[in-house]
C-alpha positions in Angstrom: -0.1 1.1 -16.9 3.3 -0.5 -16.5 4.2 -4.0 -15.3 7.7 -4.5 -13.9 8.8 -8.2 -13.5 11.6 -9.2 -11.3 13.3 -12.5 -10.8 12.3 -12.9 -7.1 11.0 -11.1 -4.0 14.3 -9.4 -2.9 14.8 -7.8 -6.5 11.1 -6.6 -6.6 11.7 -5.1 -3.1 14.8 -3.4 -4.1 13.4 -2.1 -7.3 10.4 -0.5 -5.5 12.6 1.0 -2.9 14.8 2.5 -5.4 12.0 3.9 -7.4 10.4 5.6 -4.2 14.1 6.8 -3.4 14.4 8.4 -6.8 11.2 9.9 -6.8 11.9 11.6 -3.6 15.2 12.9 -4.6 13.8 14.1 -7.7 11.1 16.1 -6.3 13.7 18.0 -4.3 11.6 18.4 -1.2 12.0 21.3 1.2 10.4 23.0 4.1 7.8 24.5 2.1 7.4 21.7 -0.6 6.9 18.3 1.1 6.8 15.0 -0.8 3.6 13.3 0.1 3.9 9.3 0.2 1.0 6.7 0.7 2.2 3.5 2.5 1.0 -0.1 2.9 1.4 -2.7 5.7 1.4 -6.3 5.4 4.3 -8.8 4.5 4.8 -7.7 1.0 6.3 -4.2 1.6 8.8 -5.2 4.4 11.6 -5.8 2.0 11.0 -2.4 0.4 11.0 -0.6 3.7 14.3 -2.4 4.8 16.0 -1.2 1.5 14.7 2.3 2.2 16.0 2.2 5.7 19.3 1.1 4.1 19.5 4.1 1.7 18.6 6.5 4.6 21.4 4.9 7.0 23.9 5.1 4.2 23.1 8.9 3.7 21.3 8.7 0.3 18.0 9.5 1.4 16.2 11.8 3.8 12.6 11.8 4.9 12.9 15.2 6.7 10.5 16.8 4.2 8.1 13.8 3.5 4.6 13.4 4.7 3.2 10.0 5.0 -0.4 8.5 5.0 -1.0 5.0 5.6 -3.7 2.9 4.0 -5.6 1.5 6.9 -5.8 0.5 10.5 -7.9 -2.1 12.6 -10.8 -1.0 14.5 -10.7 -1.7 18.3 -7.0 -2.8 18.5 -5.1 -0.9 20.9 -2.4 1.4 19.3 0.4 -0.2 21.1 -0.9 -3.8 20.1 1.9 -5.5 18.4 -0.2 -6.1 15.4 -1.7 -2.6 15.1 -0.5 -1.0 11.9 0.7 1.9 14.1 3.1 -0.7 15.7 3.8 -2.1 12.5 4.9 1.0 10.6 7.0 2.3 13.7 8.7 -0.9 14.4 9.4 -1.7 10.7 10.0 1.9 9.2 9.5 5.1 10.9 11.7 4.7 14.0 14.6 3.9 11.6 14.4 6.9 9.6 14.6 10.8 10.1 10.9 11.5 9.6 9.0 13.9 11.8 6.5 12.0 13.7 4.1 15.1 13.1 4.3 14.3 9.3 3.1 10.6 9.8 -0.4 10.2 9.5 -2.2 6.7 10.3 -5.9 6.3 11.0 -7.1 6.0 14.5 -9.3 2.7 14.8 -10.1 3.7 18.4 -11.5 7.1 17.7 -14.8 8.0 19.4 -16.3 9.0 16.0 -14.9 6.8 13.2 -16.7 8.6 10.5 -15.3 11.9 11.7 -11.7 10.2 11.8 -12.2 9.1 8.3 -13.4 12.6 7.0 -10.6 14.1 8.9 -8.1 11.9 7.2 -9.4 12.7 3.7 -9.1 16.6 4.7 -5.7 16.1 5.8 -4.6 14.6 2.4 -6.2 17.4 0.7 -4.4 20.0 3.0 -1.0 18.4 2.2 -1.6 18.8 -1.6 -2.7 15.3 -2.3 -0.4 12.0 -2.5 2.4 12.3 -5.0 3.1 8.6 -4.9 0.7 6.0 -3.2 2.3 2.6 -2.6 0.1 -0.4 -2.0 -0.2 -4.1 -1.8 -3.1 -6.5 -2.6 -4.6 -9.6 -0.9 -5.0 -12.8 -2.9 -8.7 -11.8 -3.7 -7.3 -8.6 -5.3 -8.4 -6.3 -2.5 -6.2 -3.0 -2.2 -6.0 -1.5 1.4 -9.2 -3.0 2.9 -11.4 -2.3 0.0 -12.7 -6.0 -0.1 -14.5 -7.5 -3.0 -17.7 -5.5 -4.1 -16.2 -2.3 -2.8 -17.3 0.8 -4.7 -14.4 1.8 -7.0 -15.0 5.6 -6.2 -15.0 5.0 -2.3 -13.4 7.4 0.0 -11.8 6.7 3.4 -14.5 4.7 5.7 -15.3 1.9 7.9 -15.3 -1.5 6.3 -16.2 -5.0 7.5 -13.4 -7.5 6.6 -14.1 -10.5 4.3 -13.6 -13.8 5.8 -10.8 -14.6 3.3 -8.9 -11.4 4.8 -9.5 -12.4 8.3 -8.3 -16.0 7.7 -5.1 -14.5 5.9 -4.5 -12.4 8.8 -4.9 -15.0 11.4 -1.1 -15.8 11.2 -0.4 -12.8 12.9 -2.8 -13.5 15.6 -1.4 -16.9 16.7 -3.6 -18.5 14.2 -6.7 -17.5 16.5 -9.6 -16.3 14.5 -11.2 -14.9 17.6 -8.4 -12.5 18.0 -8.4 -11.1 14.6 -10.4 -7.7 14.1 -13.2 -7.8 11.9 -13.5 -4.1 10.9 -11.0 -1.7 9.9 -10.8 1.8 8.6 -9.5 2.1 5.1 -8.7 4.7 2.5 -11.1 4.1 -0.6 -10.3 3.1 -4.1 -11.2 6.6 -5.0 -8.7 8.0 -2.4 -5.9 6.0 -4.0 -7.1 6.9 -7.6 -6.5 10.6 -6.7 -2.9 10.0 -6.2 -0.5 11.5 -8.9 1.3 8.0 -9.2 0.5 4.6 -7.9 2.9 1.7 -7.4 1.2 -1.7 -6.4 3.6 -4.5 -5.1 2.5 -8.1 -6.0 4.7 -10.9 -5.0 4.2 -14.8 -4.7 2.4 -17.5 -6.3 -0.6 -17.1 -4.1 -1.1 -13.6 -5.7 -0.8 -14.7 -9.3 -4.6 -15.1 -9.9 -5.2 -11.5 -8.5 -2.5 -10.0 -10.6 -4.1 -11.8 -13.7 -7.5 -10.1 -12.8 -5.7 -7.0 -12.2 -4.2 -6.6 -15.7 -5.5 -9.0 -18.1 -9.3 -8.8 -17.3 -11.7 -5.7 -17.3 -12.1 -3.2 -14.5 -14.3 -5.1 -11.8 -15.5 -4.1 -8.4 -15.1 -7.6 -7.2 -11.3 -7.2 -7.9 -10.8 -3.7 -6.7 -7.1 -3.4 -7.7 -8.2 -3.8 -11.4 -9.4 -0.2 -10.9 -5.8 1.0 -11.5 -5.8 -0.1 -15.0 -7.6 3.3 -15.4 -4.9 5.4 -13.6 -2.8 7.5 -15.9 0.4 6.4 -13.9 0.2 3.0 -12.5 3.2 0.7 -12.0 2.7 -3.0 -10.9 5.9 -4.4 -9.5 6.0 -8.3 -9.2 8.2 -11.2 -9.0 8.2 -14.3 -11.4 6.0 -16.4 -9.2 3.1 -13.6 -9.5 3.1 -14.1 -13.1 2.1 -17.6 -13.4 -1.4 -17.0 -14.2 -0.6 -14.4 -16.9 -0.5 -15.2 -20.5 3.0 -15.8 -22.1 2.7 -12.9 -24.6 1.7 -10.5 -21.6 4.7 -11.5 -19.8 7.0 -11.0 -22.8 5.5 -7.6 -24.0 6.2 -6.1 -20.6 9.5 -7.6 -20.0 10.6 -6.2 -23.3 9.6 -2.7 -22.2 11.9 -2.8 -19.0 
C-alpha cells in the first residue's frame, strides 16, 4: 500500500493524471493489446479528467487502444439525464478524447433485467482480460463505488440500495431535492475492483479525512469498504493535505518520506 500526499486538490489531480498517462504509455497498447481502465464519477476525479484531456490535446496521450469500465450508474435515471453517469462521463471526459465509443462500458440502469446487466458487465471485464488500473473515489463514509457501509468485501457487480448519507451527499446534484435523487444503483463490487492488477484511490478534502484514517490506519472493516484495499498488492491512495487531518503525524511523515 502506498499513500501519496500532495499539497492541494490541483496537485493531487495532476499527480493522478500523470500516473494514469504514464501507465498507458508504458503499456504500449495496440490493436491486439488494449489497456483496460476502471473509472469513477463524482466531483473528486474532475481535475484528473481535465489534465488527461489536456495531455491528449497536447498530443502526449491517446486512448485509441484503451477500454474503460465505469464503476456505477443510477437505476431508473434516463441515460440522457444531465446527472446520469453516462452524461457525466461523456460531457466531462469521453467526448474530449479519441476513445472508440465501442470501448466504453457503463452499466445500464434502465436495463429490463438488472441482474443480467450486472452479470454481463462482469463477463465483459473478464473478456477484456481484466482491469489493468482501476481508479476510484470514496464517500465520506468510506464507501467505494456504491459499496455502502456493510457491503461484502468479496462482492461482485450488483444492484444496491443507497445509504441515506449518500443520498444526502448527492442531493446537491439534484437541486437539493431529495425526492429527485435515485435511491438505487448498479455498482461494481469490492471484489470486482480488488481483481484489478492495480488500484488508485483519490481522496481529497477535509470531509474525507476520517474516511482516509479508517482506510489506512485501522483494520479491514466491511463498514468502511475502502479499507479492503489495504490487502491489495498494488494500491495507491492519492490525497491532498486536507484529507490527512485525522492521520497520525508519524503516518504522514512516513509516507511523505517515501515519495
